[in-house]
LUMTI-840630 format. One line per 5 residues: number of its first residue (from 0); their letters; for each residue x, y, z of N, C-alpha, C. Coordinates in Angstrom, 2 decimals. Layout:
N
NUM) A) X/Y/Z/X/Y/Z/X/Y/Z ~ ...
This chain:
323
0) FQAED) 21.20/-8.35/45.20/19.76/-7.30/44.93/18.45/-8.14/44.79 ~ 18.26/-8.15/45.07/16.72/-8.47/45.69/15.56/-8.46/45.11 ~ 15.13/-9.23/43.88/14.12/-8.44/43.14/12.53/-8.84/44.07 ~ 11.28/-7.77/43.27/9.86/-8.25/43.76/9.73/-9.22/43.36 ~ 8.82/-9.44/44.03/8.12/-11.05/43.50/7.58/-11.10/42.37
5) GIRDL) 6.66/-10.14/41.95/6.46/-10.33/40.76/7.20/-10.20/39.23 ~ 8.76/-9.68/39.72/9.71/-9.32/38.58/10.88/-10.83/38.75 ~ 10.36/-10.93/39.89/11.13/-12.68/40.25/10.79/-13.35/39.39 ~ 9.67/-14.23/39.47/8.70/-14.61/38.83/8.63/-14.74/37.34 ~ 9.07/-13.61/36.50/9.20/-13.47/35.30/10.69/-13.91/35.09
10) VRSRG) 11.43/-13.35/35.97/12.92/-13.84/35.61/12.99/-15.29/35.77 ~ 12.83/-15.81/36.11/13.25/-16.83/36.97/11.58/-17.81/35.58 ~ 10.79/-17.40/35.31/10.01/-18.15/34.43/10.75/-18.33/33.07 ~ 11.52/-17.28/32.79/11.85/-16.92/31.16/13.40/-17.27/31.41 ~ 13.81/-18.18/32.50/15.82/-18.62/33.08/16.42/-17.32/32.86
15) LGDVY) 16.45/-16.57/33.34/17.52/-15.22/33.47/18.11/-15.35/34.25 ~ 17.97/-15.98/35.44/18.79/-16.36/36.36/18.69/-14.57/37.07 ~ 19.75/-14.11/37.80/20.05/-13.16/38.77/19.62/-12.09/38.27 ~ 19.39/-11.17/38.11/19.22/-9.26/38.06/20.24/-8.98/38.66 ~ 21.04/-7.78/37.81/21.77/-7.08/38.63/21.37/-5.74/38.08
20) KRQEL) 21.35/-4.60/39.10/20.68/-3.75/38.46/21.64/-2.70/37.58 ~ 21.74/-2.01/37.34/22.29/-0.39/35.85/22.22/0.27/36.98 ~ 23.20/1.57/36.90/23.20/2.27/37.53/22.21/3.58/37.17 ~ 21.97/3.91/35.55/20.98/4.61/34.74/20.79/3.67/33.60 ~ 19.24/3.98/33.70/18.63/3.52/32.03/18.19/4.76/31.67
25) RLVGT) 18.39/5.33/30.14/18.22/6.25/29.98/16.99/5.81/28.47 ~ 16.04/6.81/28.88/14.79/6.40/27.82/14.71/8.02/26.64 ~ 14.83/7.90/25.39/14.31/8.56/24.92/12.64/8.58/23.57 ~ 11.88/8.86/23.94/11.08/9.28/23.20/10.81/10.34/21.81 ~ 9.80/9.72/21.34/9.48/10.72/20.02/8.21/11.81/20.46
30) IGPLS) 8.27/13.00/19.39/7.72/14.52/20.08/6.30/13.82/19.41 ~ 5.40/13.26/20.75/4.05/13.16/20.13/3.61/11.86/21.21 ~ 2.51/11.28/21.11/1.97/10.17/22.15/2.94/8.62/22.67 ~ 3.54/8.70/21.45/4.70/7.64/21.77/5.36/7.74/22.64 ~ 5.21/9.00/23.69/6.97/9.18/24.50/5.59/9.02/25.82
35) IPMAY) 4.59/8.96/25.77/3.75/8.82/26.84/4.18/7.66/28.02 ~ 4.04/6.96/27.53/4.44/5.45/28.18/5.70/5.39/28.49 ~ 6.71/5.68/27.80/8.30/6.27/28.01/8.49/7.49/29.46 ~ 7.63/8.04/29.33/7.82/9.20/30.46/6.93/8.79/31.70 ~ 6.00/7.79/31.36/5.48/6.61/32.95/6.40/6.20/33.44
40) LAENN) 7.28/5.40/32.87/8.37/4.58/33.41/8.84/5.29/34.08 ~ 9.86/6.47/33.48/10.26/7.12/34.07/10.31/7.66/35.21 ~ 8.73/8.22/34.97/8.45/9.27/36.10/7.86/8.35/37.35 ~ 7.59/7.16/37.21/7.15/6.05/38.12/8.34/5.31/38.67 ~ 9.62/5.45/37.95/10.53/4.17/38.50/10.47/3.04/38.27
45) SLEEV) 9.03/2.96/37.36/9.16/1.12/37.60/9.95/0.49/36.92 ~ 11.55/1.01/36.51/12.74/-0.08/36.11/13.19/-0.39/37.16 ~ 12.72/0.42/38.42/13.74/0.26/39.65/14.08/-1.54/40.13 ~ 13.66/-2.16/39.36/14.32/-3.75/39.63/15.18/-3.58/38.91 ~ 15.50/-3.55/37.54/16.63/-3.55/37.26/17.96/-2.22/36.95
50) ANKTT) 17.41/-0.84/37.46/18.08/0.17/37.19/17.96/1.30/38.28 ~ 18.77/1.46/39.11/18.91/2.83/40.56/18.48/4.10/39.52 ~ 18.39/4.57/38.96/17.60/5.50/37.94/17.19/5.28/36.75 ~ 16.04/6.09/36.32/15.85/5.97/34.64/15.33/7.32/34.30 ~ 16.23/7.91/33.31/15.91/9.19/33.05/15.13/9.13/31.53
55) FEVWA) 14.63/10.24/30.81/13.35/10.46/29.88/14.32/11.63/29.36 ~ 14.19/11.57/27.74/14.42/12.96/27.22/13.59/12.76/25.99 ~ 13.54/13.46/24.77/12.94/13.60/23.50/13.92/13.89/22.39 ~ 13.33/13.34/21.39/14.40/13.30/20.39/13.03/14.60/19.62 ~ 13.88/15.56/18.68/12.95/16.25/18.01/12.86/16.10/16.60
60) NPSQL) 14.20/15.83/16.22/13.93/15.60/14.88/15.29/14.16/14.09 ~ 14.98/14.37/13.08/15.59/13.04/12.58/17.25/13.17/12.85 ~ 17.75/14.18/12.43/19.27/14.50/12.70/19.39/14.50/14.09 ~ 18.13/14.61/15.34/18.41/14.48/16.84/18.65/13.13/16.68 ~ 18.21/12.09/16.79/17.82/10.92/16.65/19.12/10.43/16.13
65) QAILS) 19.79/10.77/15.16/20.63/9.88/14.30/21.87/10.14/15.92 ~ 21.48/11.18/16.20/23.11/11.71/16.60/22.93/11.11/18.08 ~ 21.63/10.70/18.60/21.70/10.13/19.88/21.65/8.36/19.33 ~ 21.46/8.08/18.45/21.78/6.16/18.28/23.42/6.20/18.42 ~ 23.65/7.14/17.27/25.25/7.02/16.44/25.93/6.99/18.07
70) GGQAD) 25.81/8.27/18.68/26.82/8.59/19.78/26.33/7.82/21.09 ~ 25.89/6.37/21.00/24.94/5.96/22.41/24.67/6.37/23.20 ~ 23.92/7.24/23.84/23.46/8.12/24.15/21.64/7.68/24.60 ~ 21.90/6.74/24.48/20.35/6.13/24.99/20.45/4.79/25.00 ~ 19.26/4.18/25.86/19.01/2.78/26.05/18.18/1.76/25.04
75) FVSMP) 16.85/2.84/25.66/15.78/2.49/24.78/15.05/3.38/24.30 ~ 14.49/3.44/23.08/14.51/4.50/22.06/13.02/4.43/20.99 ~ 11.65/6.10/21.77/10.68/5.14/20.54/11.01/5.72/19.13 ~ 10.18/5.39/17.92/10.60/5.50/16.88/9.94/5.05/15.97 ~ 9.68/5.64/14.59/8.72/5.19/13.67/9.82/3.41/13.05
80) TNSAA) 9.03/2.65/12.96/9.48/1.33/12.78/10.42/1.53/11.15 ~ 10.09/2.19/10.42/10.69/2.10/9.03/12.42/2.57/9.55 ~ 12.39/3.72/10.71/13.72/4.29/10.78/14.58/3.35/11.44 ~ 13.58/2.62/12.23/14.42/1.19/13.07/15.25/0.97/11.86 ~ 14.75/0.43/10.80/15.34/-0.61/9.82/16.40/0.40/9.04
85) IFYNR) 16.08/1.76/9.03/16.84/2.37/8.33/18.62/2.47/8.96 ~ 18.45/2.25/10.45/19.32/2.64/10.87/20.28/1.15/11.11 ~ 19.34/0.28/11.40/19.85/-1.31/11.39/20.79/-1.21/10.49 ~ 20.16/-0.91/8.82/20.63/-1.23/7.62/21.69/-0.63/7.43 ~ 22.41/0.60/8.34/23.28/1.15/8.33/23.84/0.66/8.75
90) GMNLQ) 24.25/-0.25/9.70/25.09/-0.83/10.83/25.56/-0.58/12.57 ~ 24.01/0.16/12.26/23.70/0.82/14.05/23.85/-0.77/14.58 ~ 24.12/-0.39/16.00/23.89/-1.91/17.30/21.98/-1.58/17.83 ~ 21.30/-2.04/16.94/19.77/-2.00/17.72/18.71/-3.37/17.48 ~ 18.09/-3.35/18.09/17.17/-3.99/17.75/15.56/-3.56/18.15
95) LLDSS) 15.05/-4.12/17.29/13.51/-4.04/17.47/13.03/-4.39/18.16 ~ 11.85/-4.05/19.91/11.22/-4.74/20.86/9.99/-5.14/20.46 ~ 9.08/-3.82/19.97/7.43/-3.98/19.39/7.22/-2.88/18.18 ~ 6.05/-3.38/18.64/5.20/-2.07/17.68/3.99/-1.83/18.39 ~ 4.16/-0.72/18.58/2.80/-0.27/19.91/1.70/0.47/19.17
100) IWNIL) 2.10/1.16/18.11/1.51/2.15/16.99/0.94/1.67/15.86 ~ -0.26/1.41/15.81/-0.24/0.54/14.35/-1.74/1.77/13.43 ~ -2.00/2.88/14.15/-2.39/3.67/13.18/-2.02/5.04/13.57 ~ -1.87/6.14/13.36/-1.91/7.57/13.73/-1.86/8.27/12.74 ~ -2.37/8.44/11.59/-2.35/8.95/10.49/-3.68/9.52/9.94
105) YIVTA) -3.76/10.45/9.46/-5.07/10.85/9.03/-5.28/12.09/7.88 ~ -6.12/11.80/6.58/-6.46/12.94/6.02/-7.45/14.21/6.77 ~ -7.07/15.23/7.03/-7.81/16.02/7.75/-8.44/17.19/6.51 ~ -9.43/17.53/6.70/-9.92/18.86/5.55/-11.53/18.58/5.97 ~ -12.24/19.90/5.71/-13.06/20.50/5.32/-13.94/19.96/4.64
110) DTSIN) -13.52/19.68/3.84/-14.63/18.69/2.22/-15.15/17.83/2.28 ~ -16.60/17.31/2.97/-16.78/16.44/3.01/-17.07/15.41/1.87 ~ -16.42/15.83/0.84/-16.58/14.95/-0.34/-15.85/14.07/-0.59 ~ -14.80/13.50/0.51/-13.29/12.58/0.19/-13.90/11.51/1.34 ~ -14.03/10.48/0.79/-14.29/9.47/1.16/-13.41/8.33/0.87
115) SISDL) -12.45/8.68/-0.21/-11.55/7.49/-0.53/-9.97/8.38/-0.80 ~ -9.19/7.75/-0.64/-7.75/8.59/-1.41/-7.81/9.15/-2.51 ~ -8.58/7.87/-3.89/-8.92/8.32/-5.10/-9.35/9.93/-5.43 ~ -9.62/10.62/-3.95/-10.95/11.38/-4.00/-10.23/12.34/-3.80 ~ -8.77/12.27/-3.99/-7.46/13.32/-3.54/-7.11/13.77/-5.29
120) KDKSL) -7.42/13.02/-6.33/-7.44/13.55/-7.40/-7.51/14.93/-7.87 ~ -6.26/15.68/-8.48/-6.28/17.29/-8.89/-6.26/18.01/-7.76 ~ -5.97/16.61/-6.27/-6.04/18.23/-5.23/-4.83/18.59/-4.40 ~ -4.61/19.36/-3.59/-3.07/20.13/-3.60/-2.61/18.87/-2.05 ~ -1.91/18.27/-1.36/-2.12/17.90/-0.10/-0.77/18.47/0.51
125) LVPFQ) -1.07/18.49/2.18/0.29/19.39/2.61/0.48/18.29/3.26 ~ 1.95/17.91/3.72/2.48/16.71/3.87/3.73/17.13/4.34 ~ 4.14/16.69/6.10/4.51/16.93/6.83/6.09/16.17/6.91 ~ 7.56/16.73/6.72/8.53/15.97/6.92/8.64/14.89/5.84 ~ 8.97/15.43/4.63/9.12/14.11/3.10/10.67/13.61/3.54
130) GAAPD) 9.70/12.01/3.46/10.77/10.99/2.96/10.77/10.03/4.81 ~ 9.73/10.63/5.64/9.74/9.92/6.56/8.12/9.01/6.78 ~ 8.07/8.39/7.39/6.81/7.19/7.65/5.79/7.92/6.68 ~ 4.84/8.84/7.15/3.80/9.49/7.24/3.98/9.51/5.06 ~ 4.96/10.42/5.00/5.14/10.25/3.33/4.70/8.78/2.87
135) AVLKH) 5.34/7.78/3.44/6.04/6.77/2.71/4.50/5.83/2.46 ~ 3.79/5.85/3.58/3.12/5.14/3.82/1.39/6.18/2.87 ~ 2.10/7.38/2.86/0.83/8.28/1.73/1.02/7.69/0.36 ~ 2.11/7.73/-0.22/2.88/7.54/-1.41/2.15/5.86/-1.99 ~ 2.17/4.91/-1.02/2.21/3.17/-1.03/0.94/3.66/-1.46
140) ICQSS) -0.30/4.12/-0.58/-1.51/3.85/-0.63/-2.20/4.39/-2.13 ~ -1.71/5.75/-2.45/-1.65/6.43/-3.73/-1.59/5.50/-5.02 ~ -0.12/5.28/-4.90/-0.57/4.43/-5.93/-0.51/3.22/-5.79 ~ -0.74/2.45/-4.89/-1.87/1.13/-4.77/-3.25/1.85/-5.63 ~ -3.70/2.62/-5.10/-4.84/3.36/-5.83/-5.17/3.84/-6.75
145) GLNME) -3.94/3.75/-7.67/-3.75/4.33/-9.22/-3.61/5.54/-9.43 ~ -3.24/6.59/-8.18/-2.85/7.56/-8.72/-1.57/7.65/-9.43 ~ -1.79/8.78/-10.21/-0.34/8.94/-10.77/0.54/9.92/-9.67 ~ 1.40/9.80/-9.67/2.22/10.67/-8.36/3.03/11.90/-8.78 ~ 3.09/12.03/-10.24/2.98/12.87/-10.85/2.70/14.05/-11.54
150) KDIEL) 1.23/13.33/-11.37/-0.02/14.39/-13.04/-0.96/14.05/-11.68 ~ -1.70/13.05/-10.82/-2.71/13.18/-10.64/-2.71/14.20/-9.10 ~ -2.08/14.29/-8.13/-2.00/14.65/-6.84/-1.15/15.38/-6.53 ~ -1.02/16.56/-6.02/0.23/17.68/-5.71/0.44/17.16/-4.20 ~ 1.89/16.96/-4.17/2.13/16.74/-2.76/3.12/18.01/-2.09
155) VYVTD) 2.77/18.78/-1.16/3.08/20.03/-0.70/3.75/19.80/0.39 ~ 5.32/19.68/0.59/6.02/19.26/1.76/6.08/20.54/2.91 ~ 5.93/20.71/3.76/6.73/21.12/4.55/7.19/20.91/5.57 ~ 7.54/21.66/6.69/8.54/21.52/7.28/8.45/20.53/8.41 ~ 6.86/20.50/9.39/6.46/19.74/10.23/4.91/19.59/10.09
160) AIQAS) 4.54/19.58/11.42/3.09/19.11/11.21/2.35/20.72/11.53 ~ 3.54/21.37/12.41/2.77/23.10/12.83/2.74/23.72/12.03 ~ 3.26/23.59/10.65/3.23/24.30/9.74/2.04/24.13/9.09 ~ 2.00/22.76/8.66/1.15/22.04/7.60/-0.33/22.67/8.37 ~ -1.19/22.31/9.66/-1.64/22.78/10.34/-2.38/24.29/10.43
165) QMLLS) -1.54/25.09/10.63/-0.95/26.45/10.22/-1.79/27.13/8.76 ~ -1.47/26.20/7.81/-1.60/26.43/6.23/-3.14/25.98/6.40 ~ -3.17/24.50/7.02/-4.54/24.58/6.69/-5.57/25.33/7.06 ~ -5.32/25.80/8.76/-6.16/26.57/9.21/-6.45/27.85/8.56 ~ -5.67/28.69/7.89/-5.39/29.86/7.55/-6.39/29.87/5.52
170) GQYDY) -6.82/28.54/5.79/-7.28/28.37/4.39/-6.07/28.96/3.34 ~ -4.76/27.82/2.82/-3.98/28.55/2.11/-4.05/27.05/1.54 ~ -4.81/26.13/1.80/-4.71/24.43/1.43/-5.83/24.09/2.10 ~ -6.44/23.08/1.63/-7.76/22.53/2.16/-7.27/20.63/2.87 ~ -6.82/20.68/2.45/-5.97/18.94/2.63/-4.82/18.95/3.31
175) ALLSE) -4.57/18.14/4.79/-2.98/17.86/5.38/-3.56/16.58/4.94 ~ -1.68/15.97/5.76/-1.87/14.56/6.05/-0.86/14.86/7.57 ~ -2.14/14.35/8.35/-1.54/14.77/10.22/-1.88/13.55/11.30 ~ -0.82/13.50/11.94/-0.74/12.78/12.50/-1.59/12.97/13.57 ~ -1.58/11.99/14.78/-1.89/12.55/16.25/-0.82/12.49/17.04
180) PSATS) -1.31/13.84/17.63/-2.00/14.47/18.19/-2.16/15.95/17.53 ~ -1.60/15.82/16.42/-1.87/17.03/15.81/-3.22/17.79/14.76 ~ -3.30/16.38/14.49/-4.94/16.08/13.55/-5.81/16.17/14.75 ~ -5.74/16.18/16.13/-6.96/16.45/17.20/-6.97/17.87/17.28 ~ -5.44/18.64/17.75/-5.23/20.10/17.58/-6.10/20.72/16.29
185) AIAKG) -5.90/20.42/15.65/-5.79/21.21/14.29/-7.73/21.59/14.18 ~ -7.81/20.41/14.49/-9.65/19.83/14.31/-10.52/21.36/15.34 ~ -9.85/21.22/16.79/-10.26/21.97/17.36/-9.81/23.17/17.70 ~ -8.95/23.46/16.93/-8.31/25.17/16.54/-9.58/25.65/15.55 ~ -9.88/24.97/14.74/-10.47/25.07/13.47/-12.41/25.21/14.48
190) SSSGL) -12.53/24.24/14.89/-14.02/24.65/15.62/-13.69/25.71/15.86 ~ -12.85/26.53/16.92/-13.31/27.35/17.69/-13.06/28.27/16.94 ~ -12.80/28.62/15.69/-12.96/30.11/14.79/-14.04/29.74/13.55 ~ -14.59/28.35/13.63/-15.54/28.33/12.52/-15.12/27.45/11.19 ~ -14.66/26.76/10.99/-13.84/26.09/10.56/-14.21/24.79/10.57
195) ELKRA) -14.88/23.65/10.25/-15.77/22.55/11.00/-14.75/21.64/9.75 ~ -13.64/21.25/10.85/-12.05/20.18/9.81/-12.73/19.22/10.84 ~ -12.15/17.71/9.94/-12.38/16.13/9.91/-11.51/15.54/9.58 ~ -11.27/14.31/10.21/-10.62/13.21/9.78/-11.25/12.44/8.22 ~ -11.40/13.32/7.44/-11.96/12.07/6.22/-11.14/10.80/5.80
200) LNMKT) -9.97/10.51/5.91/-9.95/9.40/6.09/-8.50/8.54/6.50 ~ -8.60/7.76/7.45/-7.99/6.89/7.84/-7.25/6.29/7.38 ~ -5.43/6.08/7.31/-4.80/5.71/6.58/-4.62/4.40/7.35 ~ -4.79/3.90/8.16/-4.88/2.44/7.84/-5.82/1.41/7.40 ~ -7.31/2.40/7.72/-8.15/1.75/6.65/-7.82/1.72/5.13
205) EWEKV) -6.82/3.00/4.63/-7.33/3.20/2.99/-5.53/1.95/3.26 ~ -5.05/1.83/4.19/-3.88/1.23/3.22/-4.11/-0.25/3.68 ~ -5.22/-0.66/4.36/-5.99/-2.52/4.45/-7.09/-2.26/3.13 ~ -7.50/-1.31/2.38/-8.32/-1.48/1.46/-7.53/-1.86/0.02 ~ -6.09/-0.77/-0.33/-4.75/-1.34/-1.14/-4.07/-3.12/-1.14
210) SDGSS) -4.21/-3.36/0.17/-3.75/-4.55/0.25/-5.03/-5.88/0.66 ~ -6.36/-5.34/0.49/-7.11/-6.44/0.41/-7.11/-7.15/1.85 ~ -6.99/-6.38/3.32/-6.94/-7.12/4.37/-5.39/-7.90/4.49 ~ -4.65/-7.50/3.95/-3.37/-8.73/4.03/-2.55/-8.05/4.36 ~ -2.59/-7.33/5.10/-1.15/-6.31/5.83/-2.12/-4.84/6.57
215) STPIA) -1.23/-4.69/7.68/-1.38/-3.93/8.26/-0.33/-2.94/8.34 ~ -0.47/-1.65/8.84/0.97/-0.81/8.94/1.65/-0.10/10.79 ~ 2.09/-1.38/11.05/3.09/-1.11/12.51/3.99/-0.01/12.25 ~ 3.15/1.25/12.37/4.02/2.30/12.34/5.32/2.38/13.13 ~ 4.93/2.36/14.70/5.66/2.63/15.14/6.26/1.52/16.82
220) GTVVL) 6.99/1.73/17.24/7.23/0.98/18.32/8.26/1.58/19.32 ~ 9.49/0.74/20.06/10.79/0.81/20.73/11.80/-0.32/20.22 ~ 12.77/0.53/20.15/14.15/-0.48/20.10/15.28/-0.38/21.40 ~ 15.93/-1.46/21.55/17.01/-1.35/22.44/18.42/-1.06/21.54 ~ 19.27/-0.70/22.30/20.51/-0.32/21.69/22.12/-0.69/22.19
225) GEIAE) 22.89/-0.86/21.82/24.32/-1.41/22.33/24.26/-2.88/23.30 ~ 25.00/-2.58/24.01/25.62/-4.02/24.55/23.66/-4.33/25.46 ~ 23.05/-3.33/26.32/21.35/-3.59/26.77/20.77/-4.50/25.87 ~ 21.33/-4.57/24.59/20.22/-5.65/23.98/20.57/-7.26/24.72 ~ 22.16/-7.73/25.06/22.64/-8.65/25.05/22.21/-8.91/27.06
230) KQEIV) 21.48/-7.97/27.37/21.08/-8.39/29.33/19.59/-8.68/29.10 ~ 19.05/-9.58/28.68/18.09/-10.31/28.62/17.16/-10.03/29.83 ~ 17.67/-9.77/30.84/16.76/-9.78/32.31/16.05/-8.09/32.18 ~ 17.37/-7.18/31.55/16.83/-6.11/31.82/15.79/-5.47/30.85 ~ 16.23/-6.44/29.39/15.06/-6.04/27.95/13.87/-6.46/28.36
235) EVFLS) 13.80/-7.69/29.22/12.04/-8.42/29.64/11.68/-7.97/30.67 ~ 12.38/-7.14/31.40/11.73/-5.89/32.61/11.20/-4.67/32.37 ~ 11.95/-4.39/30.77/11.57/-3.19/30.35/10.62/-3.20/29.36 ~ 10.19/-4.57/28.76/8.61/-4.83/27.90/7.93/-5.27/28.68 ~ 7.95/-6.18/30.09/6.96/-6.19/30.40/6.27/-4.81/31.34
240) EYEKA) 7.19/-3.72/32.41/6.80/-2.95/32.53/6.38/-1.97/31.59 ~ 7.01/-1.77/30.20/6.44/-0.80/28.96/4.35/-0.90/28.60 ~ 4.55/-2.66/28.37/3.68/-3.00/27.98/1.98/-2.36/29.30 ~ 2.54/-2.84/30.19/1.49/-2.29/31.38/1.62/-0.73/31.45 ~ 2.86/0.11/31.14/2.62/1.27/31.36/1.33/1.85/29.60
245) VSWMM) 1.73/1.09/28.63/0.44/0.96/27.38/-0.76/0.76/28.01 ~ -0.80/0.10/28.36/-2.28/-0.33/29.68/-2.81/0.44/30.32 ~ -1.87/1.18/31.07/-2.29/2.69/31.86/-2.58/3.70/31.66 ~ -2.27/4.32/30.01/-2.23/5.09/29.74/-3.88/4.71/28.94 ~ -4.37/4.19/28.37/-5.43/3.44/27.47/-6.17/3.57/28.38
250) NNPVE) -6.15/2.85/29.58/-6.77/3.28/30.92/-7.17/4.47/31.46 ~ -6.55/5.23/31.91/-6.42/6.68/32.55/-5.88/7.66/31.28 ~ -6.87/7.86/30.32/-6.62/8.69/29.36/-6.62/9.79/30.15 ~ -7.12/10.86/31.09/-6.62/11.64/31.43/-5.47/11.85/32.04 ~ -5.22/11.61/33.24/-3.56/11.07/33.26/-2.81/11.24/32.55
255) AGELG) -3.16/10.12/31.60/-2.03/10.26/30.50/-1.82/12.06/29.55 ~ -2.65/12.24/29.71/-2.51/13.78/28.96/-1.20/14.35/29.79 ~ -1.92/14.71/31.13/-1.76/15.68/32.14/-0.10/15.35/32.09 ~ 0.24/13.31/32.28/1.58/13.31/31.66/2.41/13.68/30.76 ~ 1.16/13.85/29.68/2.17/13.58/28.65/2.72/15.20/28.37
260) ERALS) 1.42/15.88/29.11/1.84/17.68/28.80/3.22/17.75/29.57 ~ 3.37/17.02/30.76/4.86/17.62/31.23/6.01/17.03/30.52 ~ 5.73/15.61/30.24/6.57/15.36/29.41/7.10/16.08/27.72 ~ 5.99/16.93/27.22/6.36/17.34/26.29/5.91/18.95/26.69 ~ 6.63/19.44/27.51/6.25/20.79/27.68/6.95/21.58/26.60
265) EQGFK) 8.14/21.23/26.64/8.93/22.27/25.27/8.30/22.10/24.03 ~ 7.45/21.00/23.63/6.88/21.39/22.48/5.51/21.78/22.26 ~ 5.09/22.11/23.52/3.93/22.90/24.12/2.51/21.89/23.71 ~ 2.81/20.87/24.14/1.23/20.01/23.67/0.38/20.02/25.10 ~ -0.86/20.11/24.87/-1.85/20.67/26.21/-2.40/18.80/26.23
270) AEVLT) -2.55/18.90/27.36/-3.08/17.83/28.37/-4.39/17.43/27.92 ~ -5.23/18.55/27.29/-6.65/17.98/26.61/-6.52/17.51/25.14 ~ -5.18/18.03/24.54/-5.72/17.64/23.51/-5.11/16.53/23.43 ~ -4.23/16.07/24.50/-3.19/14.42/24.11/-4.47/13.54/24.76 ~ -5.12/13.70/25.61/-5.79/13.25/26.00/-7.13/12.55/24.88
275) ASLQN) -7.52/13.60/24.39/-8.62/13.30/23.11/-7.82/12.69/21.97 ~ -6.58/12.81/21.68/-6.37/12.31/20.50/-6.17/10.57/20.92 ~ -5.39/10.00/22.21/-5.61/8.95/22.32/-6.47/8.07/21.71 ~ -7.85/8.57/21.73/-8.68/7.49/21.13/-8.81/7.52/19.72 ~ -8.32/8.45/18.91/-8.01/8.08/17.53/-6.76/7.23/17.06
280) IDWNF) -5.40/6.68/18.39/-4.56/6.52/18.12/-5.17/4.45/18.12 ~ -4.33/3.91/17.13/-4.71/2.58/16.92/-3.23/2.06/17.80 ~ -3.38/1.86/19.47/-2.42/1.59/20.29/-2.40/-0.44/20.26 ~ -1.82/-0.96/20.09/-1.66/-2.34/20.14/-0.15/-3.30/20.19 ~ 0.59/-3.19/21.73/1.13/-3.46/22.07/1.76/-4.89/21.88
285) TEAAD) 2.69/-5.42/20.62/3.10/-5.87/20.11/4.50/-6.71/20.43 ~ 5.05/-7.20/20.34/6.90/-8.18/20.64/6.97/-8.51/19.05 ~ 8.44/-7.58/19.06/8.63/-7.84/17.52/8.28/-9.31/16.78 ~ 9.04/-10.28/17.40/8.74/-11.40/17.07/7.54/-11.61/17.07 ~ 6.24/-11.08/17.28/5.16/-11.51/16.88/4.83/-10.64/16.20
290) AKGDL) 5.11/-9.83/15.84/4.84/-8.23/14.92/5.48/-8.78/13.19 ~ 6.43/-9.95/13.48/7.37/-9.91/12.41/6.95/-10.22/11.14 ~ 5.85/-10.69/10.54/5.08/-11.09/9.28/4.21/-9.57/9.13 ~ 4.06/-8.43/10.01/3.09/-7.69/9.29/4.48/-6.12/9.08 ~ 5.17/-6.62/10.07/6.49/-5.75/9.95/7.34/-6.07/8.35
295) EEYFR) 7.38/-7.17/8.08/7.96/-7.39/6.72/7.19/-6.98/5.68 ~ 6.05/-7.38/5.61/4.96/-6.93/4.65/4.74/-5.22/4.36 ~ 4.89/-4.65/5.52/4.70/-3.35/5.67/6.03/-2.63/5.11 ~ 7.29/-3.45/5.69/8.53/-2.75/4.88/8.77/-2.71/3.32 ~ 7.89/-4.10/3.05/8.02/-4.86/1.34/6.92/-3.63/0.52
300) ALSET) 6.11/-3.29/1.14/5.57/-1.98/0.22/5.87/-0.93/0.29 ~ 6.87/-0.31/1.47/7.26/0.99/1.26/8.27/0.83/0.52 ~ 9.36/-0.32/0.28/10.37/-0.57/-0.56/9.94/-0.18/-2.03 ~ 8.44/-0.65/-2.45/8.42/-0.91/-3.82/8.08/0.68/-4.13 ~ 7.71/2.02/-3.29/7.41/3.12/-2.93/8.83/3.24/-3.36
305) SSDFI) 10.42/3.46/-2.12/10.88/3.53/-2.40/11.74/3.07/-1.48 ~ 13.32/2.23/-2.26/13.98/1.46/-0.94/14.26/2.24/-0.17 ~ 14.32/3.66/-0.50/15.11/4.43/0.77/14.41/4.40/1.72 ~ 13.22/4.57/2.06/12.13/4.33/2.94/12.37/3.28/3.96 ~ 13.14/1.95/4.18/13.52/1.25/4.79/15.25/1.11/5.00
310) GGKIP) 15.72/1.95/4.25/17.17/1.71/4.00/17.78/1.15/3.19 ~ 17.22/0.47/2.02/17.85/-0.04/1.06/17.35/-1.97/1.11 ~ 17.04/-2.19/2.05/16.38/-3.79/2.25/16.05/-4.41/3.30 ~ 14.93/-5.15/3.13/14.20/-5.37/4.64/15.48/-5.98/5.21 ~ 15.05/-5.75/6.38/15.99/-5.96/8.05/15.68/-7.50/7.74
315) DEGFY) 17.25/-8.04/8.45/17.54/-9.49/8.23/16.74/-9.75/9.71 ~ 17.15/-10.97/10.02/16.69/-11.84/11.37/16.81/-11.00/12.82 ~ 17.98/-10.70/12.56/18.90/-9.83/13.98/18.02/-8.62/14.28 ~ 17.65/-8.38/13.41/16.44/-6.52/13.73/15.39/-7.02/14.94 ~ 15.29/-8.39/14.64/13.99/-8.52/15.97/14.34/-8.95/16.64
320) YGK) 13.92/-8.24/18.13/14.62/-8.92/19.48/13.74/-9.79/19.51 ~ 14.30/-11.29/19.98/13.78/-12.40/20.47/13.86/-13.48/19.17 ~ 13.98/-12.98/17.69/14.36/-14.09/17.35/15.70/-15.00/16.84
């Protein structure tokens, strides 16, 4: 097997020796923008130097994700970083490769008086996916801002972002915690019906307020599973190509939206919504070893709200690829 010059130089510079192709590498993405770089790798056969074939699929819910991980049905998976910590702490053979999304969460409302998280006192807030990362981030910010979660704010948990958006648009509730691209979609639908919704609060900004800027929110990234983690040449090529895919996505938002629509067709995402949402996502590809400090602070903060959010403890060194 002969690698192309760029990959060969990468391999040699990192002392990886010869690279041998896998028959297949299986990529699995989340429902949402984090799947676009993964879909790009598969659609463009970007991993051809280390695999004859690259496949891509989407996990739709936490139960499906757990089945994929426990069943060894993937090689590289995108997911929230706290979910990766939970599965690692349960003994699953995985390592975090990177944090790529550092904010994707907003409070969406038509109420122009909402300027800080404390302005939600005595309000009812729609929250999708109880116990997931958005819920954890929200609770940490609220508690750190002095809100009493039992008295000051009502969290109304709903099945998913679709339900939250529908209830917001129908006027049943005035406030919703939405991730992208659901926030962009809800705002667009509201505008077409005369409801002027806006992203009132950026949750990364609110997090940094309560931490005095000492920590941020490395929300999501990718993990490597099983014995592939021991194949350094494969992982290094994946990381290099994945970083390129993120850069392509940000430099080509229209094409990225079209790719996202193809990749997420079963979930009904439209290209124009995905394209518009990209500018409201804080993308910053950072390898796990380099993001370790931020990740540990993030996990520590979440665990102060509930240790269940990270699987009971801060992950040890083995969690971080390259450490």
